[in-house]
C-alpha positions as CSV (number, residue, x, y, z in Angstrom):
1,X,8.9,-2.6,8.0
2,X,9.6,-5.6,10.3
3,X,7.3,-4.1,12.9
4,X,4.5,-4.0,10.3
5,X,5.2,-7.6,9.2
6,X,5.1,-8.7,12.8
7,X,1.9,-6.8,13.4
8,X,0.3,-8.4,10.3
9,X,1.4,-11.9,11.5
10,X,0.1,-11.4,15.0
11,X,-3.1,-9.8,13.6
12,X,-3.6,-12.8,11.3
13,X,-3.1,-15.2,14.2
14,X,-5.7,-13.2,16.2
15,X,-8.2,-13.6,13.4
16,X,-7.3,-17.3,13.4
17,X,-8.3,-17.5,17.0
18,X,-11.5,-15.5,16.3
19,X,-12.5,-17.9,13.5
20,X,-11.7,-21.1,15.5
21,X,-8.8,-22.3,13.4
22,X,-7.2,-25.2,15.2
23,X,-4.2,-24.2,17.3
24,X,-1.8,-26.3,15.3
25,X,-2.3,-24.0,12.3
26,X,-1.6,-20.7,13.9
27,X,2.0,-20.5,12.8
28,X,1.0,-21.2,9.2
29,X,-1.6,-18.4,9.4
30,X,0.9,-16.0,10.8
31,X,3.4,-16.8,8.1
32,X,0.8,-16.3,5.4
33,X,-0.4,-13.0,6.7
34,X,3.2,-11.8,7.2
35,X,4.3,-12.8,3.7
36,X,1.2,-11.1,2.2
37,X,2.1,-7.9,4.0
38,X,5.8,-8.2,2.9
39,X,4.7,-8.4,-0.7
40,X,2.3,-5.5,-0.3
41,X,4.9,-3.3,1.4
42,X,7.6,-4.1,-1.2
43,X,5.4,-3.3,-4.2
44,X,3.6,-0.3,-2.8
45,X,6.3,2.4,-3.5
46,X,6.3,1.5,-7.2
47,X,2.7,0.4,-7.7
48,X,-0.7,1.6,-6.9
49,X,-2.5,0.2,-3.8
50,X,-4.8,-2.0,-5.9
51,X,-1.9,-3.5,-7.8
52,X,0.1,-4.2,-4.7
53,X,-2.9,-5.7,-3.1
54,X,-3.5,-8.0,-6.1
55,X,0.0,-9.4,-6.0
56,X,-0.1,-9.7,-2.2
57,X,-3.4,-11.6,-2.5
58,X,-1.8,-13.9,-5.1
59,X,1.0,-14.7,-2.6
60,X,-1.5,-15.3,0.2
61,X,-3.7,-17.6,-1.9
62,X,-0.7,-19.6,-3.2
63,X,0.6,-20.1,0.3
64,X,-2.9,-21.0,1.6
65,X,-3.4,-23.6,-1.0
66,X,0.1,-25.0,-0.5
67,X,-0.3,-25.3,3.3
68,X,-3.8,-26.8,2.8
69,X,-2.5,-29.5,0.6
70,X,0.6,-30.0,2.8
71,X,-1.5,-30.3,6.0
72,X,-4.5,-32.0,4.3
73,X,-7.1,-29.5,5.5
74,X,-9.4,-27.0,4.0
75,X,-7.9,-24.0,2.3
76,X,-10.3,-21.6,4.1
77,X,-8.4,-22.3,7.4
78,X,-5.5,-20.3,6.0
79,X,-7.2,-18.1,3.4
80,X,-9.8,-16.2,5.6
81,X,-7.4,-15.1,8.3
82,X,-4.5,-14.6,5.9
83,X,-6.3,-12.1,3.7
84,X,-7.3,-9.8,6.6
85,X,-4.2,-7.6,6.6
86,X,-5.0,-6.7,3.0
87,X,-8.7,-5.8,3.5
88,X,-9.3,-2.1,2.9
89,X,-11.0,-1.4,6.2
90,X,-9.3,2.0,6.7
91,X,-10.4,3.1,3.2
92,X,-14.0,2.3,4.0
93,X,-13.8,4.1,7.3
94,X,-12.4,7.2,5.8
95,X,-15.0,7.1,3.1
96,X,-17.8,7.1,5.7
97,X,-15.9,9.8,7.6
98,X,-15.7,12.1,4.6
99,X,-19.4,11.5,3.8
100,X,-20.3,12.5,7.3
101,X,-18.0,15.6,7.2
102,X,-19.7,16.5,3.8
103,X,-16.4,16.3,1.8
104,X,-17.8,14.3,-1.1
105,X,-14.7,14.7,-3.3
106,X,-12.5,13.0,-0.8
107,X,-15.2,10.5,0.0
108,X,-15.5,9.5,-3.6
109,X,-11.8,9.3,-4.0
110,X,-11.2,7.1,-1.0
111,X,-14.3,5.0,-1.7
112,X,-13.3,4.3,-5.2
113,X,-9.8,3.3,-4.1
114,X,-11.3,1.0,-1.5
115,X,-13.5,-0.6,-4.1
116,X,-10.6,-1.1,-6.4
117,X,-8.6,-2.8,-3.6
118,X,-11.6,-5.1,-2.8
119,X,-11.9,-6.0,-6.5
120,X,-8.1,-6.7,-6.6
121,X,-8.5,-9.1,-3.7
122,X,-11.4,-10.9,-5.4
123,X,-9.5,-11.2,-8.7
124,X,-6.4,-12.5,-7.0
125,X,-8.5,-15.2,-5.3
126,X,-10.3,-16.2,-8.5
127,X,-7.2,-16.4,-10.6
128,X,-5.3,-18.6,-8.2
129,X,-8.2,-20.9,-7.5
130,X,-8.4,-21.6,-11.2
131,X,-5.0,-23.4,-11.0
132,X,-5.4,-27.2,-10.8
133,X,-5.0,-28.7,-7.3
134,X,-2.4,-31.1,-8.7
135,X,0.1,-28.2,-9.0
136,X,0.0,-27.7,-5.3
137,X,0.0,-31.4,-4.5
138,X,3.2,-32.0,-6.6
139,X,4.9,-29.1,-4.9
140,X,3.9,-30.4,-1.5
141,X,5.2,-33.8,-2.4
142,X,8.7,-32.3,-2.9
143,X,8.8,-31.5,0.8
144,X,10.4,-34.3,2.8
145,X,8.0,-36.4,4.7
146,X,9.8,-35.9,8.0
147,X,8.7,-32.2,8.0
148,X,5.1,-33.0,7.8
149,X,3.3,-32.7,11.2
150,X,1.2,-35.8,10.7
151,X,4.3,-38.0,10.0
152,X,6.1,-36.8,13.1
153,X,3.1,-37.4,15.3
154,X,2.8,-40.9,13.9
155,X,6.4,-41.7,14.8
156,X,6.1,-40.3,18.4
157,X,2.9,-41.9,19.5
158,X,2.7,-44.9,17.2
159,X,-0.6,-43.7,15.8
160,X,-1.9,-40.6,14.1
161,X,-3.8,-38.1,16.2
């Protein structure tokens, strides 16, 4: 499982590079993608794929919003790369494969599962974005100021970069 989590974190960082996320935020993106995959992997044996994806998406969005408030940057810097390990790309591929191979029963089964996973991702995003920003701001305020990247840069160079 640790290999999968590491692959999810590295893949998330790779998508961060692809989407021009500033280099300083790569570790946060990797943590978010890895945590999302941990939640998905832990829930998958006892839950269906859409259920596990929903709760993993909730974890990804909560962390994305927290880091966005903590670093004072847009949430999309963390959300878009962080959600990629959960996107049902393989399900869509196998659906198209089964259609081409004229196995419509398997195509409909895998396609419907991929659609349910995509809807679970959307619902997870919508539910967490309905929470007020103040919740994440108050949690971020609990973190000591010396851990914030901007505060440390200010002390080193005498000015914020």
